[in-house]
Every structure is written in structure tokens, then in C-alpha cells.
CHARMM-style PDB file with segment names, atoms N, HN, CA, C and O in Angstrom:
ATOM      1  N   UNK     1      -8.056  10.004  -1.964  1.00  0.00      PROA
ATOM      2  CA  UNK     1      -8.716   9.896  -0.675  1.00  0.00      PROA
ATOM      3  C   UNK     1      -9.016   8.437  -0.369  1.00  0.00      PROA
ATOM      4  O   UNK     1      -9.336   7.653  -1.261  1.00  0.00      PROA
ATOM      5  N   UNK     2      -8.909   8.096   0.882  1.00  0.00      PROA
ATOM      6  HN  UNK     2      -8.648   8.733   1.607  1.00  0.00      PROA
ATOM      7  CA  UNK     2      -9.167   6.730   1.330  1.00  0.00      PROA
ATOM      8  C   UNK     2     -10.445   6.697   2.147  1.00  0.00      PROA
ATOM      9  O   UNK     2     -10.681   7.572   2.981  1.00  0.00      PROA
ATOM     10  N   UNK     3     -11.260   5.699   1.910  1.00  0.00      PROA
ATOM     11  HN  UNK     3     -11.068   4.988   1.232  1.00  0.00      PROA
ATOM     12  CA  UNK     3     -12.428   5.460   2.757  1.00  0.00      PROA
ATOM     13  C   UNK     3     -11.947   4.732   4.004  1.00  0.00      PROA
ATOM     14  O   UNK     3     -11.460   3.605   3.904  1.00  0.00      PROA
ATOM     15  N   UNK     4     -12.072   5.349   5.175  1.00  0.00      PROA
ATOM     16  HN  UNK     4     -12.468   6.264   5.256  1.00  0.00      PROA
ATOM     17  CA  UNK     4     -11.636   4.693   6.418  1.00  0.00      PROA
ATOM     18  C   UNK     4     -12.408   3.406   6.633  1.00  0.00      PROA
ATOM     19  O   UNK     4     -11.814   2.375   6.949  1.00  0.00      PROA
ATOM     20  N   UNK     5     -13.721   3.448   6.468  1.00  0.00      PROA
ATOM     21  HN  UNK     5     -14.204   4.285   6.212  1.00  0.00      PROA
ATOM     22  CA  UNK     5     -14.537   2.232   6.392  1.00  0.00      PROA
ATOM     23  C   UNK     5     -14.759   2.013   4.903  1.00  0.00      PROA
ATOM     24  O   UNK     5     -15.367   2.842   4.226  1.00  0.00      PROA
ATOM     25  N   UNK     6     -14.261   0.891   4.401  1.00  0.00      PROA
ATOM     26  HN  UNK     6     -13.767   0.218   4.950  1.00  0.00      PROA
ATOM     27  CA  UNK     6     -14.297   0.650   2.963  1.00  0.00      PROA
ATOM     28  C   UNK     6     -15.698   0.822   2.387  1.00  0.00      PROA
ATOM     29  O   UNK     6     -16.692   0.436   3.001  1.00  0.00      PROA
ATOM     30  N   UNK     7     -15.754   1.406   1.203  1.00  0.00      PROA
ATOM     31  HN  UNK     7     -14.947   1.720   0.704  1.00  0.00      PROA
ATOM     32  CA  UNK     7     -17.021   1.648   0.529  1.00  0.00      PROA
ATOM     33  C   UNK     7     -17.791   0.345   0.331  1.00  0.00      PROA
ATOM     34  O   UNK     7     -19.009   0.323   0.504  1.00  0.00      PROA
ATOM     35  N   UNK     8     -17.103  -0.742  -0.030  1.00  0.00      PROA
ATOM     36  HN  UNK     8     -16.113  -0.724  -0.171  1.00  0.00      PROA
ATOM     37  CA  UNK     8     -17.777  -2.037  -0.239  1.00  0.00      PROA
ATOM     38  C   UNK     8     -18.316  -2.621   1.064  1.00  0.00      PROA
ATOM     39  O   UNK     8     -19.162  -3.515   1.044  1.00  0.00      PROA
ATOM     40  N   UNK     9     -17.821  -2.110   2.206  1.00  0.00      PROA
ATOM     41  HN  UNK     9     -17.133  -1.384   2.222  1.00  0.00      PROA
ATOM     42  CA  UNK     9     -18.306  -2.560   3.513  1.00  0.00      PROA
ATOM     43  C   UNK     9     -19.352  -1.613   4.082  1.00  0.00      PROA
ATOM     44  O   UNK     9     -19.693  -1.696   5.262  1.00  0.00      PROA
ATOM     45  N   UNK    10     -19.862  -0.713   3.248  1.00  0.00      PROA
ATOM     46  HN  UNK    10     -19.585  -0.645   2.289  1.00  0.00      PROA
ATOM     47  CA  UNK    10     -20.907   0.200   3.682  1.00  0.00      PROA
ATOM     48  C   UNK    10     -20.420   1.571   4.097  1.00  0.00      PROA
ATOM     49  O   UNK    10     -21.214   2.393   4.555  1.00  0.00      PROA
ATOM     50  N   UNK    11     -19.121   1.838   3.947  1.00  0.00      PROA
ATOM     51  HN  UNK    11     -18.477   1.170   3.575  1.00  0.00      PROA
ATOM     52  CA  UNK    11     -18.582   3.150   4.294  1.00  0.00      PROA
ATOM     53  C   UNK    11     -19.086   4.221   3.345  1.00  0.00      PROA
ATOM     54  O   UNK    11     -19.193   3.997   2.140  1.00  0.00      PROA
ATOM     55  N   UNK    12     -19.389   5.372   3.890  1.00  0.00      PROA
ATOM     56  HN  UNK    12     -19.301   5.554   4.869  1.00  0.00      PROA
ATOM     57  CA  UNK    12     -19.906   6.472   3.076  1.00  0.00      PROA
ATOM     58  C   UNK    12     -18.758   7.265   2.462  1.00  0.00      PROA
ATOM     59  O   UNK    12     -17.593   7.061   2.804  1.00  0.00      PROA
ATOM     60  N   UNK    13     -19.098   8.159   1.562  1.00  0.00      PROA
ATOM     61  HN  UNK    13     -20.045   8.325   1.284  1.00  0.00      PROA
ATOM     62  CA  UNK    13     -18.112   9.070   0.985  1.00  0.00      PROA
ATOM     63  C   UNK    13     -18.196  10.440   1.649  1.00  0.00      PROA
ATOM     64  O   UNK    13     -17.788  11.446   1.068  1.00  0.00      PROA
ATOM     65  N   UNK    14     -18.729  10.472   2.870  1.00  0.00      PROA
ATOM     66  HN  UNK    14     -19.061   9.655   3.341  1.00  0.00      PROA
ATOM     67  CA  UNK    14     -18.789  11.711   3.636  1.00  0.00      PROA
ATOM     68  C   UNK    14     -17.402  12.076   4.138  1.00  0.00      PROA
ATOM     69  O   UNK    14     -16.537  11.210   4.273  1.00  0.00      PROA
ATOM     70  N   UNK    15     -17.191  13.347   4.413  1.00  0.00      PROA
ATOM     71  HN  UNK    15     -17.893  14.051   4.304  1.00  0.00      PROA
ATOM     72  CA  UNK    15     -15.896  13.851   4.877  1.00  0.00      PROA
ATOM     73  C   UNK    15     -15.382  13.100   6.105  1.00  0.00      PROA
ATOM     74  O   UNK    15     -14.179  12.870   6.231  1.00  0.00      PROA
ATOM     75  N   UNK    16     -16.280  12.719   7.005  1.00  0.00      PROA
ATOM     76  HN  UNK    16     -17.257  12.905   6.902  1.00  0.00      PROA
ATOM     77  CA  UNK    16     -15.868  12.026   8.230  1.00  0.00      PROA
ATOM     78  C   UNK    16     -15.285  10.639   7.966  1.00  0.00      PROA
ATOM     79  O   UNK    16     -14.593  10.088   8.822  1.00  0.00      PROA
ATOM     80  N   UNK    17     -15.553  10.074   6.798  1.00  0.00      PROA
ATOM     81  HN  UNK    17     -16.115  10.522   6.102  1.00  0.00      PROA
ATOM     82  CA  UNK    17     -15.064   8.734   6.481  1.00  0.00      PROA
ATOM     83  C   UNK    17     -13.932   8.759   5.453  1.00  0.00      PROA
ATOM     84  O   UNK    17     -13.506   7.702   4.988  1.00  0.00      PROA
ATOM     85  N   UNK    18     -13.444   9.930   5.096  1.00  0.00      PROA
ATOM     86  HN  UNK    18     -13.790  10.789   5.474  1.00  0.00      PROA
ATOM     87  CA  UNK    18     -12.383  10.040   4.096  1.00  0.00      PROA
ATOM     88  C   UNK    18     -11.105  10.550   4.728  1.00  0.00      PROA
ATOM     89  O   UNK    18     -11.134  11.376   5.640  1.00  0.00      PROA
ATOM     90  N   UNK    19      -9.975  10.047   4.229  1.00  0.00      PROA
ATOM     91  HN  UNK    19      -9.952   9.375   3.488  1.00  0.00      PROA
ATOM     92  CA  UNK    19      -8.667  10.482   4.728  1.00  0.00      PROA
ATOM     93  C   UNK    19      -7.735  10.701   3.539  1.00  0.00      PROA
ATOM     94  O   UNK    19      -7.725   9.901   2.604  1.00  0.00      PROA
ATOM     95  N   UNK    20      -6.947  11.790   3.570  1.00  0.00      PROA
ATOM     96  HN  UNK    20      -6.956  12.440   4.330  1.00  0.00      PROA
ATOM     97  CA  UNK    20      -6.051  12.111   2.455  1.00  0.00      PROA
ATOM     98  C   UNK    20      -4.728  11.355   2.547  1.00  0.00      PROA
ATOM     99  O   UNK    20      -3.712  11.936   2.929  1.00  0.00      PROA
ATOM    100  N   UNK    21      -4.727  10.084   2.205  1.00  0.00      PROA
ATOM    101  HN  UNK    21      -5.552   9.612   1.895  1.00  0.00      PROA
ATOM    102  CA  UNK    21      -3.505   9.289   2.270  1.00  0.00      PROA
ATOM    103  C   UNK    21      -2.725   9.395   0.960  1.00  0.00      PROA
ATOM    104  O   UNK    21      -3.309   9.463  -0.122  1.00  0.00      PROA
ATOM    105  N   UNK    22      -1.398   9.409   1.078  1.00  0.00      PROA
ATOM    106  HN  UNK    22      -0.924   9.353   1.957  1.00  0.00      PROA
ATOM    107  CA  UNK    22      -0.558   9.349  -0.117  1.00  0.00      PROA
ATOM    108  C   UNK    22      -0.607   7.917  -0.664  1.00  0.00      PROA
ATOM    109  O   UNK    22      -1.130   7.017  -0.007  1.00  0.00      PROA
ATOM    110  N   UNK    23      -0.074   7.715  -1.841  1.00  0.00      PROA
ATOM    111  HN  UNK    23       0.351   8.446  -2.375  1.00  0.00      PROA
ATOM    112  CA  UNK    23      -0.115   6.397  -2.478  1.00  0.00      PROA
ATOM    113  C   UNK    23       0.544   5.324  -1.594  1.00  0.00      PROA
ATOM    114  O   UNK    23       0.004   4.228  -1.441  1.00  0.00      PROA
ATOM    115  N   UNK    24       1.702   5.641  -1.021  1.00  0.00      PROA
ATOM    116  HN  UNK    24       2.140   6.531  -1.145  1.00  0.00      PROA
ATOM    117  CA  UNK    24       2.423   4.693  -0.163  1.00  0.00      PROA
ATOM    118  C   UNK    24       1.569   4.284   1.036  1.00  0.00      PROA
ATOM    119  O   UNK    24       1.401   3.095   1.305  1.00  0.00      PROA
ATOM    120  N   UNK    25       1.026   5.274   1.757  1.00  0.00      PROA
ATOM    121  HN  UNK    25       1.162   6.240   1.539  1.00  0.00      PROA
ATOM    122  CA  UNK    25       0.204   4.975   2.932  1.00  0.00      PROA
ATOM    123  C   UNK    25      -1.071   4.230   2.551  1.00  0.00      PROA
ATOM    124  O   UNK    25      -1.535   3.362   3.290  1.00  0.00      PROA
ATOM    125  N   UNK    26      -1.634   4.571   1.396  1.00  0.00      PROA
ATOM    126  HN  UNK    26      -1.257   5.276   0.795  1.00  0.00      PROA
ATOM    127  CA  UNK    26      -2.854   3.892   0.957  1.00  0.00      PROA
ATOM    128  C   UNK    26      -2.581   2.408   0.716  1.00  0.00      PROA
ATOM    129  O   UNK    26      -3.416   1.564   1.042  1.00  0.00      PROA
ATOM    130  N   UNK    27      -1.436   2.091   0.157  1.00  0.00      PROA
ATOM    131  HN  UNK    27      -0.758   2.777  -0.107  1.00  0.00      PROA
ATOM    132  CA  UNK    27      -1.086   0.677  -0.056  1.00  0.00      PROA
ATOM    133  C   UNK    27      -0.885  -0.043   1.277  1.00  0.00      PROA
ATOM    134  O   UNK    27      -1.351  -1.168   1.455  1.00  0.00      PROA
ATOM    135  N   UNK    28      -0.193   0.606   2.207  1.00  0.00      PROA
ATOM    136  HN  UNK    28       0.186   1.520   2.062  1.00  0.00      PROA
ATOM    137  CA  UNK    28       0.026   0.004   3.524  1.00  0.00      PROA
ATOM    138  C   UNK    28      -1.302  -0.220   4.239  1.00  0.00      PROA
ATOM    139  O   UNK    28      -1.491  -1.246   4.893  1.00  0.00      PROA
ATOM    140  N   UNK    29      -2.194   0.706   4.121  1.00  0.00      PROA
ATOM    141  HN  UNK    29      -2.041   1.540   3.590  1.00  0.00      PROA
ATOM    142  CA  UNK    29      -3.489   0.644   4.794  1.00  0.00      PROA
ATOM    143  C   UNK    29      -4.242  -0.643   4.447  1.00  0.00      PROA
ATOM    144  O   UNK    29      -5.019  -1.150   5.256  1.00  0.00      PROA
ATOM    145  N   UNK    30      -4.007  -1.165   3.247  1.00  0.00      PROA
ATOM    146  HN  UNK    30      -3.376  -0.753   2.590  1.00  0.00      PROA
ATOM    147  CA  UNK    30      -4.723  -2.363   2.811  1.00  0.00      PROA
ATOM    148  C   UNK    30      -3.975  -3.661   3.109  1.00  0.00      PROA
ATOM    149  O   UNK    30      -4.435  -4.736   2.726  1.00  0.00      PROA
ATOM    150  N   UNK    31      -2.837  -3.577   3.782  1.00  0.00      PROA
ATOM    151  HN  UNK    31      -2.464  -2.704   4.093  1.00  0.00      PROA
ATOM    152  CA  UNK    31      -2.134  -4.789   4.200  1.00  0.00      PROA
ATOM    153  C   UNK    31      -2.866  -5.407   5.396  1.00  0.00      PROA
ATOM    154  O   UNK    31      -3.503  -4.693   6.170  1.00  0.00      PROA
ATOM    155  N   UNK    32      -2.776  -6.723   5.546  1.00  0.00      PROA
ATOM    156  HN  UNK    32      -2.258  -7.303   4.918  1.00  0.00      PROA
ATOM    157  CA  UNK    32      -3.466  -7.371   6.676  1.00  0.00      PROA
ATOM    158  C   UNK    32      -3.023  -6.804   8.026  1.00  0.00      PROA
ATOM    159  O   UNK    32      -1.831  -6.622   8.275  1.00  0.00      PROA
ATOM    160  N   UNK    33      -3.984  -6.534   8.877  1.00  0.00      PROA
ATOM    161  HN  UNK    33      -4.952  -6.682   8.674  1.00  0.00      PROA
ATOM    162  CA  UNK    33      -3.812  -6.117  10.278  1.00  0.00      PROA
ATOM    163  C   UNK    33      -3.185  -4.730  10.449  1.00  0.00      PROA
ATOM    164  O   UNK    33      -2.766  -4.400  11.558  1.00  0.00      PROA
ATOM    165  N   UNK    34      -3.105  -3.925   9.424  1.00  0.00      PROA
ATOM    166  HN  UNK    34      -3.446  -4.194   8.523  1.00  0.00      PROA
ATOM    167  CA  UNK    34      -2.651  -2.545   9.570  1.00  0.00      PROA
ATOM    168  C   UNK    34      -3.883  -1.676   9.759  1.00  0.00      PROA
ATOM    169  O   UNK    34      -4.883  -1.855   9.064  1.00  0.00      PROA
ATOM    170  N   UNK    35      -3.819  -0.736  10.696  1.00  0.00      PROA
ATOM    171  HN  UNK    35      -3.007  -0.591  11.262  1.00  0.00      PROA
ATOM    172  CA  UNK    35      -4.934   0.175  10.963  1.00  0.00      PROA
ATOM    173  C   UNK    35      -4.394   1.586  11.138  1.00  0.00      PROA
ATOM    174  O   UNK    35      -3.225   1.772  11.476  1.00  0.00      PROA
ATOM    175  N   UNK    36      -5.231   2.563  10.910  1.00  0.00      PROA
ATOM    176  HN  UNK    36      -6.181   2.412  10.635  1.00  0.00      PROA
ATOM    177  CA  UNK    36      -4.841   3.946  11.167  1.00  0.00      PROA
ATOM    178  C   UNK    36      -6.045   4.733  11.655  1.00  0.00      PROA
ATOM    179  O   UNK    36      -7.196   4.343  11.464  1.00  0.00      PROA
ATOM    180  N   UNK    37      -5.737   5.855  12.291  1.00  0.00      PROA
ATOM    181  HN  UNK    37      -4.801   6.172  12.446  1.00  0.00      PROA
ATOM    182  CA  UNK    37      -6.798   6.783  12.694  1.00  0.00      PROA
ATOM    183  C   UNK    37      -6.214   8.188  12.671  1.00  0.00      PROA
ATOM    184  O   UNK    37      -5.039   8.375  12.990  1.00  0.00      PROA
ATOM    185  N   UNK    38      -7.016   9.170  12.301  1.00  0.00      PROA
ATOM    186  HN  UNK    38      -7.969   9.017  12.042  1.00  0.00      PROA
ATOM    187  CA  UNK    38      -6.530  10.548  12.331  1.00  0.00      PROA
ATOM    188  C   UNK    38      -6.372  11.011  13.775  1.00  0.00      PROA
ATOM    189  O   UNK    38      -7.210  10.705  14.623  1.00  0.00      PROA
ATOM    190  N   UNK    39      -5.296  11.751  14.055  1.00  0.00      PROA
ATOM    191  HN  UNK    39      -4.615  12.000  13.366  1.00  0.00      PROA
ATOM    192  CA  UNK    39      -5.070  12.266  15.405  1.00  0.00      PROA
ATOM    193  C   UNK    39      -4.955  13.783  15.428  1.00  0.00      PROA
ATOM    194  O   UNK    39      -5.099  14.401  16.483  1.00  0.00      PROA
ATOM    195  N   UNK    40      -4.700  14.379  14.284  1.00  0.00      PROA
ATOM    196  HN  UNK    40      -4.583  13.877  13.427  1.00  0.00      PROA
ATOM    197  CA  UNK    40      -4.530  15.829  14.201  1.00  0.00      PROA
ATOM    198  C   UNK    40      -4.686  16.213  12.737  1.00  0.00      PROA
ATOM    199  O   UNK    40      -4.852  15.346  11.880  1.00  0.00      PROA
ATOM    200  N   UNK    41      -4.635  17.486  12.454  1.00  0.00      PROA
ATOM    201  HN  UNK    41      -4.500  18.191  13.151  1.00  0.00      PROA
ATOM    202  CA  UNK    41      -4.777  17.977  11.088  1.00  0.00      PROA
ATOM    203  C   UNK    41      -3.694  17.363  10.195  1.00  0.00      PROA
ATOM    204  O   UNK    41      -2.542  17.794  10.233  1.00  0.00      PROA
ATOM    205  N   UNK    42      -4.056  16.369   9.401  1.00  0.00      PROA
ATOM    206  HN  UNK    42      -4.992  16.018   9.370  1.00  0.00      PROA
ATOM    207  CA  UNK    42      -3.116  15.747   8.483  1.00  0.00      PROA
ATOM    208  C   UNK    42      -2.213  14.696   9.103  1.00  0.00      PROA
ATOM    209  O   UNK    42      -1.404  14.094   8.396  1.00  0.00      PROA
ATOM    210  N   UNK    43      -2.327  14.457  10.405  1.00  0.00      PROA
ATOM    211  HN  UNK    43      -2.984  14.946  10.979  1.00  0.00      PROA
ATOM    212  CA  UNK    43      -1.487  13.466  11.087  1.00  0.00      PROA
ATOM    213  C   UNK    43      -2.312  12.215  11.382  1.00  0.00      PROA
ATOM    214  O   UNK    43      -3.518  12.286  11.622  1.00  0.00      PROA
ATOM    215  N   UNK    44      -1.635  11.072  11.357  1.00  0.00      PROA
ATOM    216  HN  UNK    44      -0.656  11.014  11.162  1.00  0.00      PROA
ATOM    217  CA  UNK    44      -2.308   9.799  11.593  1.00  0.00      PROA
ATOM    218  C   UNK    44      -1.514   8.955  12.572  1.00  0.00      PROA
ATOM    219  O   UNK    44      -0.285   9.021  12.623  1.00  0.00      PROA
ATOM    220  N   UNK    45      -2.230   8.169  13.341  1.00  0.00      PROA
ATOM    221  HN  UNK    45      -3.228   8.115  13.300  1.00  0.00      PROA
ATOM    222  CA  UNK    45      -1.607   7.164  14.192  1.00  0.00      PROA
ATOM    223  C   UNK    45      -1.845   5.814  13.524  1.00  0.00      PROA
ATOM    224  O   UNK    45      -2.977   5.446  13.213  1.00  0.00      PROA
ATOM    225  N   UNK    46      -0.754   5.088  13.313  1.00  0.00      PROA
ATOM    226  HN  UNK    46       0.166   5.387  13.565  1.00  0.00      PROA
ATOM    227  CA  UNK    46      -0.812   3.794  12.644  1.00  0.00      PROA
ATOM    228  C   UNK    46      -0.523   2.682  13.641  1.00  0.00      PROA
ATOM    229  O   UNK    46       0.337   2.830  14.509  1.00  0.00      PROA
ATOM    230  N   UNK    47      -1.230   1.586  13.521  1.00  0.00      PROA
ATOM    231  HN  UNK    47      -1.929   1.466  12.816  1.00  0.00      PROA
ATOM    232  CA  UNK    47      -0.928   0.368  14.277  1.00  0.00      PROA
ATOM    233  C   UNK    47      -0.483  -0.661  13.240  1.00  0.00      PROA
ATOM    234  O   UNK    47      -1.232  -1.020  12.332  1.00  0.00      PROA
ATOM    235  N   UNK    48       0.763  -1.126  13.402  1.00  0.00      PROA
ATOM    236  HN  UNK    48       1.371  -0.834  14.140  1.00  0.00      PROA
ATOM    237  CA  UNK    48       1.327  -2.064  12.442  1.00  0.00      PROA
ATOM    238  C   UNK    48       0.791  -3.470  12.675  1.00  0.00      PROA
ATOM    239  O   UNK    48       0.108  -3.736  13.664  1.00  0.00      PROA
ATOM    240  N   UNK    49       1.110  -4.353  11.754  1.00  0.00      PROA
ATOM    241  HN  UNK    49       1.664  -4.137  10.951  1.00  0.00      PROA
ATOM    242  CA  UNK    49       0.687  -5.748  11.875  1.00  0.00      PROA
ATOM    243  C   UNK    49       1.270  -6.399  13.122  1.00  0.00      PROA
ATOM    244  O   UNK    49       0.715  -7.377  13.625  1.00  0.00      PROA
ATOM    245  N   UNK    50       2.394  -5.864  13.634  1.00  0.00      PROA
ATOM    246  HN  UNK    50       2.844  -5.070  13.226  1.00  0.00      PROA
ATOM    247  CA  UNK    50       3.022  -6.401  14.845  1.00  0.00      PROA
ATOM    248  C   UNK    50       2.540  -5.696  16.110  1.00  0.00      PROA
ATOM    249  O   UNK    50       3.007  -6.007  17.206  1.00  0.00      PROA
ATOM    250  N   UNK    51       1.601  -4.742  15.969  1.00  0.00      PROA
ATOM    251  HN  UNK    51       1.221  -4.489  15.079  1.00  0.00      PROA
ATOM    252  CA  UNK    51       1.040  -4.051  17.120  1.00  0.00      PROA
ATOM    253  C   UNK    51       1.776  -2.792  17.538  1.00  0.00      PROA
ATOM    254  O   UNK    51       1.395  -2.165  18.527  1.00  0.00      PROA
ATOM    255  N   UNK    52       2.820  -2.402  16.815  1.00  0.00      PROA
ATOM    256  HN  UNK    52       3.129  -2.911  16.012  1.00  0.00      PROA
ATOM    257  CA  UNK    52       3.524  -1.160  17.137  1.00  0.00      PROA
ATOM    258  C   UNK    52       2.659   0.026  16.731  1.00  0.00      PROA
ATOM    259  O   UNK    52       1.919  -0.039  15.749  1.00  0.00      PROA
ATOM    260  N   UNK    53       2.761   1.110  17.496  1.00  0.00      PROA
ATOM    261  HN  UNK    53       3.363   1.162  18.294  1.00  0.00      PROA
ATOM    262  CA  UNK    53       2.007   2.322  17.193  1.00  0.00      PROA
ATOM    263  C   UNK    53       2.996   3.409  16.803  1.00  0.00      PROA
ATOM    264  O   UNK    53       3.932   3.704  17.545  1.00  0.00      PROA
ATOM    265  N   UNK    54       2.782   4.002  15.634  1.00  0.00      PROA
ATOM    266  HN  UNK    54       2.021   3.762  15.031  1.00  0.00      PROA
ATOM    267  CA  UNK    54       3.637   5.083  15.146  1.00  0.00      PROA
ATOM    268  C   UNK    54       2.751   6.199  14.623  1.00  0.00      PROA
ATOM    269  O   UNK    54       1.613   5.962  14.218  1.00  0.00      PROA
ATOM    270  N   UNK    55       3.280   7.421  14.635  1.00  0.00      PROA
ATOM    271  HN  UNK    55       4.205   7.613  14.964  1.00  0.00      PROA
ATOM    272  CA  UNK    55       2.541   8.559  14.092  1.00  0.00      PROA
ATOM    273  C   UNK    55       3.230   9.061  12.839  1.00  0.00      PROA
ATOM    274  O   UNK    55       4.457   9.051  12.742  1.00  0.00      PROA
ATOM    275  N   UNK    56       2.434   9.498  11.889  1.00  0.00      PROA
ATOM    276  HN  UNK    56       1.437   9.506  11.967  1.00  0.00      PROA
ATOM    277  CA  UNK    56       2.964  10.128  10.684  1.00  0.00      PROA
ATOM    278  C   UNK    56       2.385  11.530  10.592  1.00  0.00      PROA
ATOM    279  O   UNK    56       1.222  11.765  10.923  1.00  0.00      PROA
ATOM    280  N   UNK    57       3.210  12.446  10.140  1.00  0.00      PROA
ATOM    281  HN  UNK    57       4.154  12.256   9.871  1.00  0.00      PROA
ATOM    282  CA  UNK    57       2.792  13.839   9.965  1.00  0.00      PROA
ATOM    283  C   UNK    57       3.159  14.281   8.559  1.00  0.00      PROA
ATOM    284  O   UNK    57       4.169  13.836   8.014  1.00  0.00      PROA
ATOM    285  N   UNK    58       2.355  15.147   7.970  1.00  0.00      PROA
ATOM    286  HN  UNK    58       1.535  15.508   8.413  1.00  0.00      PROA
ATOM    287  CA  UNK    58       2.695  15.645   6.634  1.00  0.00      PROA
ATOM    288  C   UNK    58       3.904  16.577   6.706  1.00  0.00      PROA
ATOM    289  O   UNK    58       4.168  17.163   7.756  1.00  0.00      PROA
ATOM    290  N   UNK    59       4.635  16.718   5.612  1.00  0.00      PROA
ATOM    291  HN  UNK    59       4.421  16.242   4.759  1.00  0.00      PROA
ATOM    292  CA  UNK    59       5.754  17.663   5.616  1.00  0.00      PROA
ATOM    293  C   UNK    59       5.242  19.086   5.814  1.00  0.00      PROA
ATOM    294  O   UNK    59       4.116  19.402   5.431  1.00  0.00      PROA
ATOM    295  N   UNK    60       6.069  19.945   6.413  1.00  0.00      PROA
ATOM    296  HN  UNK    60       6.984  19.689   6.725  1.00  0.00      PROA
ATOM    297  CA  UNK    60       5.627  21.337   6.656  1.00  0.00      PROA
ATOM    298  C   UNK    60       5.407  22.108   5.374  1.00  0.00      PROA
ATOM    299  OT1 UNK    60       5.037  23.282   5.414  1.00  0.00      PROA
TER     300      UNK     60
END
């Protein structure tokens, strides 16, 4: 699980601040200027370092 607001920055471990990212996505999440937000059950919208917006969905 990933803390959307990092724990060291005061983010809680409450369900609202946790996201089930895979190892690959978790690594990307910590790259400079990459952001994500949940948009649906298990789906996320990502903003890349170049400002592109893409969506990821879990496999069926």
C-alpha cells in the first residue's frame, strides 16, 4: 500500500490516504513530478513528469 500523502509528511495510515499500487507503480510514484489520484475502483489517473495524463486500470 502507498501513502498518497507520505507518512513522513504527516500522511495518515487511514484508508482514505492509502492506495494499492503494484511495485512498478509505487516506484514511478516516487519519481520527481509524477502524481496520481484514484478515479474508480482500482483505477488511477497519472500525471507524468511531462504533464501527460494517462489512466491505469487493474486487469480483469
